KOLNU-461360 format. One record per residue (C-alpha): residue number from 1; residue in three letters; chain; x, y, z. Coordinates in nm, 3 decimals. Layout:
BEGIN
[NUM, 'ALA', 'A', [X, Y, Z]]
...
//
This chain:
BEGIN
[1, 'MET', 'A', [-0.928, -1.904, 2.081]]
[2, 'LYS', 'A', [-0.578, -1.962, 2.205]]
[3, 'LEU', 'A', [-0.309, -1.703, 2.128]]
[4, 'ASN', 'A', [-0.003, -1.838, 1.953]]
[5, 'ALA', 'A', [0.304, -1.686, 1.789]]
[6, 'THR', 'A', [0.158, -1.685, 1.438]]
[7, 'LEU', 'A', [-0.154, -1.502, 1.551]]
[8, 'MET', 'A', [0.052, -1.243, 1.738]]
[9, 'LYS', 'A', [0.284, -1.186, 1.441]]
[10, 'SER', 'A', [-0.013, -1.151, 1.206]]
[11, 'THR', 'A', [-0.177, -0.902, 1.440]]
[12, 'VAL', 'A', [0.136, -0.690, 1.466]]
[13, 'VAL', 'A', [0.189, -0.690, 1.088]]
[14, 'ALA', 'A', [-0.175, -0.596, 1.023]]
[15, 'ALA', 'A', [-0.161, -0.314, 1.278]]
[16, 'LEU', 'A', [0.164, -0.184, 1.131]]
[17, 'GLY', 'A', [0.017, -0.197, 0.780]]
[18, 'GLY', 'A', [-0.285, 0.005, 0.892]]
[19, 'LEU', 'A', [-0.061, 0.259, 1.061]]
[20, 'LEU', 'A', [0.156, 0.301, 0.751]]
[21, 'PHE', 'A', [-0.147, 0.329, 0.522]]
[22, 'GLY', 'A', [-0.288, 0.600, 0.749]]
[23, 'PHE', 'A', [0.048, 0.776, 0.745]]
[24, 'ASP', 'A', [0.052, 0.769, 0.364]]
[25, 'THR', 'A', [-0.298, 0.916, 0.357]]
[26, 'ALA', 'A', [-0.196, 1.193, 0.597]]
[27, 'VAL', 'A', [0.112, 1.278, 0.390]]
[28, 'ILE', 'A', [-0.099, 1.297, 0.074]]
[29, 'SER', 'A', [-0.352, 1.522, 0.252]]
[30, 'GLY', 'A', [-0.076, 1.750, 0.377]]
[31, 'THR', 'A', [0.058, 1.815, 0.029]]
[32, 'THR', 'A', [-0.265, 1.929, -0.135]]
[33, 'GLY', 'A', [-0.220, 2.298, -0.049]]
[34, 'ALA', 'A', [0.135, 2.310, -0.183]]
[35, 'LEU', 'A', [0.041, 2.114, -0.496]]
[36, 'THR', 'A', [-0.249, 2.348, -0.569]]
[37, 'GLN', 'A', [-0.034, 2.656, -0.525]]
[38, 'THR', 'A', [0.274, 2.528, -0.709]]
[39, 'TYR', 'A', [0.098, 2.382, -1.012]]
[40, 'SER', 'A', [-0.215, 2.605, -1.014]]
[41, 'LEU', 'A', [-0.441, 2.299, -0.999]]
[42, 'THR', 'A', [-0.816, 2.325, -1.036]]
[43, 'PRO', 'A', [-1.025, 2.133, -0.783]]
[44, 'PHE', 'A', [-1.082, 1.862, -1.043]]
[45, 'LEU', 'A', [-0.710, 1.821, -1.120]]
[46, 'LEU', 'A', [-0.631, 1.820, -0.749]]
[47, 'GLY', 'A', [-0.883, 1.538, -0.708]]
[48, 'VAL', 'A', [-0.722, 1.343, -0.991]]
[49, 'THR', 'A', [-0.380, 1.394, -0.832]]
[50, 'VAL', 'A', [-0.494, 1.277, -0.489]]
[51, 'PHE', 'A', [-0.681, 0.983, -0.641]]
[52, 'SER', 'A', [-0.373, 0.869, -0.834]]
[53, 'ALA', 'A', [-0.155, 0.898, -0.522]]
[54, 'LEU', 'A', [-0.402, 0.689, -0.320]]
[55, 'CYS', 'A', [-0.420, 0.430, -0.599]]
[56, 'GLY', 'A', [-0.040, 0.411, -0.589]]
[57, 'THR', 'A', [-0.057, 0.351, -0.215]]
[58, 'VAL', 'A', [-0.307, 0.068, -0.258]]
[59, 'LEU', 'A', [-0.111, -0.091, -0.544]]
[60, 'GLY', 'A', [0.209, -0.068, -0.340]]
[61, 'ALA', 'A', [0.039, -0.247, -0.051]]
[62, 'MET', 'A', [-0.086, -0.518, -0.289]]
[63, 'LEU', 'A', [0.263, -0.563, -0.430]]
[64, 'ALA', 'A', [0.409, -0.594, -0.080]]
[65, 'LEU', 'A', [0.143, -0.853, 0.006]]
[66, 'THR', 'A', [0.223, -1.050, -0.308]]
[67, 'ILE', 'A', [0.594, -1.051, -0.229]]
[68, 'ALA', 'A', [0.528, -1.156, 0.132]]
[69, 'ILE', 'A', [0.298, -1.441, 0.028]]
[70, 'GLY', 'A', [0.550, -1.561, -0.227]]
[71, 'LEU', 'A', [0.837, -1.549, 0.019]]
[72, 'LEU', 'A', [0.634, -1.736, 0.280]]
[73, 'ALA', 'A', [0.549, -2.000, 0.020]]
[74, 'GLY', 'A', [0.918, -2.042, -0.062]]
[75, 'ARG', 'A', [0.891, -1.914, -0.421]]
[76, 'ASP', 'A', [1.136, -1.681, -0.589]]
[77, 'VAL', 'A', [0.884, -1.403, -0.651]]
[78, 'PHE', 'A', [1.138, -1.172, -0.813]]
[79, 'LYS', 'A', [1.177, -1.404, -1.114]]
[80, 'GLU', 'A', [0.803, -1.432, -1.179]]
[81, 'THR', 'A', [0.600, -1.210, -1.406]]
[82, 'PRO', 'A', [0.372, -0.959, -1.227]]
[83, 'MET', 'A', [0.053, -1.142, -1.330]]
[84, 'THR', 'A', [0.189, -1.476, -1.208]]
[85, 'ALA', 'A', [0.287, -1.316, -0.877]]
[86, 'LEU', 'A', [-0.062, -1.163, -0.834]]
[87, 'ARG', 'A', [-0.246, -1.493, -0.868]]
[88, 'ASP', 'A', [-0.218, -1.552, -0.491]]
[89, 'VAL', 'A', [-0.377, -1.221, -0.392]]
//
């Protein structure tokens, strides 16, 4: 396989996305002690809190992907409804 500019750009974007997702996960992990102490969370409620934060991270990544795909396709993704924008994912 020959390396070209598109492949290199895609590789850099994917690596940066993985790095940022790992950073988000580390930030969420670092806040569990303070959340438990501040809000007197039970282990179950702490799990729900962490789960919802991770779901928000995944949904944010999907939204960014949708916007990027739309912009690359030349569409005005900000005027579309969310379900129409997600059809390309």
